N, C-alpha and C positions, 0 to 999 in steps of 0.2 A: 518297628518303632512304636513307642507309646504315645499316648495323647499329649503328655507334657512336651514331647519333642515337637509335635505338630503345632502346639500352641506357641512354642518358642519361634518356629518358622513363621507363623502368622504374624507374630509381633515384630519380628525382624523385617519381614516384607513391608509391613506398615511403616516402620521407621525409615527404611530406605526410600520409600516413596515420598517422604517428607525431608529427605536429604540428611537425616540424623544418622550418619554412617557409623560414627564411633559407638553409639549406643547399640545399633543393630549388630555390629561385629561382636560386641561384648555379650549380647544375648545369645548369639549362635555359639560363641566359644564356650559359654557356660553350659549350653545344651549338649555340645559335643563331648565335653568333659564329664557330663553327668552331674554337674553342680546344680543345686536348686537356684531358682530365679532370685537374684539379689537386687537390692536397691528399693527405695521407697515406692517407686513407680511400678515395680514388677507385680503382675497379677495374672489371673487366668484369662483376662480379656484385655485387648489393647486399649490404652488411654484414648478417649475420643479426640483429644487434641492432636494425637499423632495419626489419626485416621484420615486419609485423603477423602475429600467429598466427591466421590465418584458414584454416580447413580447407576445401580445395577438393576437389571430386569427382574432378578429374584434375589432373596437374601444370600449374603456371603456364607459359604461353607468352607470348612477346612479341607484343603485339597492336597493330597500327597505329592502332587506335581506342582507344588507352590512355585511361583514364577517371579522373575523380575523382568523388566522390559528395557531393552537397549535399542534406541532408534538407530537406523542404519544397518542393523544386523540382518543379513539375508537368511531366510528360513532354510533349514536343511530339508532334504526330500522326506516327505512323510511327517513333517512337523505338525503338531496339533494346533488347531486354530480355535479361537473363541471370539464371540462378539460381545463387547463390554458395555453396550448401551450408549457409547459416545459416537457411534457412527463409524467405527474402525475395527477391522479385524487385526488382532495382534498374535504374536507367536510366543509360545511358552518355552521357558528353559527348564530342563529337568531339575529336580531337587538337588542332585549331586553337583550339577554345574552352578546352581545358585549358591550353594554352600562354598564351593571353591572360589567363586567371585567375591563373596563376602570375606573369606579368609584373606584373600589377596588385596582387599580394599579397593576393588575396581569399580564399585557401584557409583562412587561419586563422579568418576570420569565418564561412566557409561550412560548416565542419565541424559545428558545433552552432548554426547561425545563429539559430534561433528560441528557443533555450534561454537562460534568464537566464545569460548569461554567455558569449557568444562573440563577441568582437570582436578586432581586431588588438591585439598587445601594447601596453600603456600606455594603452588606452582604457577601462579599468575605470571605472565611474561613481564620481565623488567628489562626492556631494551635501553639503549643509551638515551640520555636526556636530550631533548631538542636544543639546537643552538639558540642562544639568546643574544640578539644584536646589542651593540653598545647603546646604553641609555634605556633599554627595555628592561622589564622585570618579569620573572617567572616565580611567583611567590607560593609558598605552601601555607594554607590556612585551614581552619576547621569551623564547623557550624554544628550547633546542638539545639534540639528542640524536644518536645515531648515524645516524638516518634523515634528519636535516636540521634546519633552523632556521626558525621562524615567529615573527612578531610577533603580538601579540594585544592587544585592548583589554579592560580589566576595569572594569566598573561596580560601585562600592561604594556602596550606598544610605546616605543620611543617616539613615534610620530604623533602621539596624542596623550602625553602624560597627564596634562591638566584636565582636559575635557574630551574624553573618548567619544567617538561618534555613535557607539552602540555596544552591545554585548551579545556574544554567542555562547550559550551553555552547551557543552559537548559531553554526551553520555557514551562512554566506551562500551564495547561488547564484552562478552565473557572471555576470561583468560587475559584480559588487557588491563592496563592501568593508565593514569593520565599521561605520563611521559611517553609510553608506547603509542597511545592514541594520537597524541600531539605530533609525534614523529611521522606516523603512518599517514595521517590526513594532511599534514603540512598546513594546518589551520593557522598557526601562529604567524607564518610568513604572509599569508593572505590577509590576516587581520592587521598586520603591520602596514600593509599597503593602504588599507582603508581606515585606519585609525580605530580599530575595534578592540575591545576587551574580549578575552576568551576564558571561560571558567570550565574546569574539568573536575566534576565531582568524582570521588573515588569510592567504588564498591569493593570491599575486601572479602577475603575468605570467611571472616567471621559473620558477614552479612549474608553470604551465599557461598557454598563450598567451592563454586567455580568462579566467584567474583562476578556473577551475572546480576543485573538488576532484576528484581522479582516481578516482572511485568505480568506474569500469569496468575498471581495470587490475588484473590478478591480483596484482601485487606490492603493491597498496594495498588488498587485501581480507584481510590476514592480521594476526594478533595479533603484537605485538613486532616489527613491520616496517613500513616505509613510512609513509604519512600517518596511518594509525590509531595508530601508536605515538607520533607527535608530538601528536596531539589528546589521547590518553590521558595523555601526559606533562604537558601543560598542565593537564588536569583534576586529576591527582594532586598537582601542585605547589600548586594553589589549595586542594585538600582538606586538605593537610598544614598550610598556612599558617593556615587558619581553622578547623581541627579539625572537619571535616565528615565524616560517614559516608555510605556509599553510598545509603542511603534518602533522603538530602536532596540528591542530585546528579542532574541531568537533562541530556539533550542533545537538541537540536532543530535542524532545518534546512529550507531551501527548495530544491527542484529538485536540483541536484547536491549541495547541502548536505544536503538531505533523504535522498538516496541514501547519502551518507557517514554520516549519522546511523544509517541502517539497518545499515551496516557496523559501526559502533561498538556497536550493540545486540548483534550476533552475536559480535564478537570480544572485547568487554570487558563482559560482563554483570556482572562483579564490581565495576565502577565506577559504573554508572548504575542508579538505581531506576526510571526511566521514560524514554521517548523520544517525541519528537514529530516526525512525518514529514509535511511539507507538499509536495505535488506531486512526490514522490520516486519512487524505484524500489527494488525488493526487493534484498536482499543476494545477490551473485553472479549476478544476472540477466544480466550481460554480462561478457565476458572481454577485450575490446579495443574499439577505437573502432567498428569495423564492426558488431559485435554490439550495441553500445550504441545505434547508430542504429535497429536493428531493434526492440529492446525498447522504446525510447522511442515508436515508432509503434504499439506494442501487438502486434507480431509475436512468435511464439515463437522463441526462440533455442536452438540446440543447442550446449551447452557441452561440450567434449570430456571434461573431467575434473570430477567432482563436487567442490565446495568443502567443506572441513571445517567442521563446525558446532560452535561452541564453547558454544552455548546449552544447557546442561543444567540447572544450578542456580546461582544463582537466576534465575527468570524476570524479564524486563524488561517492565513494563507499557508499553503502546503506545497512542498516540493519532495518528490519521491524518486529514489534511485533503486533499481533492482537488477540483478544479473539474470539473464534469460536461462542460464545453465546452472542456477543455484540449486544444489541438491540438499541443502540444509534447511533453508526456508523457501518453500515452493513459491514461485512468482505469483501464484494466485492470491497470495497474501497482499501483494502490492495492489492488485485489482480491488481488493476489499477496502484498502486504505483510500484509494482514489475514489471509489464509489461514495464513501462517507464524507469526502472532502469537497466534492463538486458543489459549487455555490448554488443555492436555491433560486437565484435571481432569474427571471424570465428572459432578461436581455443578455445573458452570458453567451459567449461564443467559444467554439472549440476548433483548434487547428492541429494538424498532425504533420510532423516533419520527419524525414529520415536523413541520416548522415553517417559519417565514419570518423572516428577519432584519429588523432595523430598516430596512435598505436595500432590503427587499422581495425578496430572493433566497430562493427556496424551498430547503430542504435536507432530507436524510434522515440521521438519526443512529442508528447501530447501537451498542448497548452490550452488552458481554459481561462478566458478573461472575464472579468465581472462587468457590471454596468458602467463603471468608470474607466473601462478599457485597460485595467491593470491585470496582470496575470494573477489569478487567485489560486491556480493549481498548475503544477508542471509534473509530468511523469516521464521519466527516462527509463526505458527498458533496453539494457545493453546486451546485445546478442553474444553468446559464447562466454559471458562472464559468470564466475561462480560467486561464492559467498565471501565477498571482499569489497573493500572501499575502492570505488572506481577512480582510476587515475592517481592512486595513492603512491607513497614513497616506499621503496623496498626495505628501507631501514625499520619500518614498523610492521606489525603482524597484520594478517588478513587484508592485504592490499593487492590490487590489480593494476599494474603500471600501464597496461595497454588501453584501458577504458577512457572515456571522456572524463575530464577533471571535475569530479563531484564537488570538491571543496570550492573552487572558483565559481562554479555554476550556482551552488547554494548561496554563497555570499552575494553574488550578483542578483539572485532572486530576492534575497532578504532586503537588499537596499533599493530595489527597484522603485518603490513608492517615493522614497526621499529623493532619489536621483531624478525622478520625473518632476517632482516639485521644484527642484533646483533648476531644471531645464525650463520650466514654465516661467519662473522668476526671471531667468536670464533672457528669455524671449521677450518679456515685457520691457 
């Protein structure tokens, strides 16, 4: 094989790591057919904008065993290993296998194959729309700002059409959409009971090949930029329309959506009174796709630049759910979220309880209360549960019907301060 072919492989590998699958496939097809590189961007070196920011211990060199990486793939006996400077050993795929995968278009699904959300573009699950009770509304809207445009669904409960009690912003996982997520979590039904609005921002295949929120990208971990600014804009728009204050506004998500909820907790503490993170990852635990793979597996990632922390005041109360048998996002990620969310107050107290759900799943529940004796943090570790919404509905994707009801528990946690205030008023 000549140098031009190796250059093409190098460029294609770079493109696949940034999820530009169509361009990567075109490059390889041109190389296999012996055609010269085409397009204004073709060159002997990959465009720096297409190159993932992975820090290597030595300069990158063209390797005839050029590789792609698929998490969850078990190494064959005798597979070659390398250490990439991110604290993880990964396994190479031979060049022939890489080319075959590229020709078949499998790299889009392979990148985060086992995470809710990674399939080829256009294959996001579209389950049945959730039932809407008489008098309630489930509207489709859109929001645009400098960072982009997203559609979202808004549930307006029949129980509080004029003045809802609050708002829950729900961030779906990969391969999901608002209707699927609403069905699986059953959040609309719980919101109806409590008079809450529910917003479901929609991440599409044009925003990420697998419809994932881009929680792992540095550009999407900042305030007033990227996807956080879009989600915050949707939130602020609804808050203004229904005259809601921060103490009645909450954000929650699953998997990639849970990781993005953690981003919102850090970057917009002035918007949200509480956050729910289910099977997610800690803020700034990854800076690109490669480090995201490592942290999902529970491996320590070395991020070159510390991310700014916006969380000073006010603190955002946090509830975390994670399956103890989650093989997609290692439970150690939940521990990292909890460590970052523990209130710094010297008078906080911690209690630990164990129990068993109606579906017979055992769980451990840690509760940390603040100086005002209100729960500032709850952490539910559900034994035997995998990468799925605990207590969810089988009509939606990525749900575990046997676990404790995460939806009811999150809403209960969200509303606890206002419920306590009402009880104090009643007592007087």
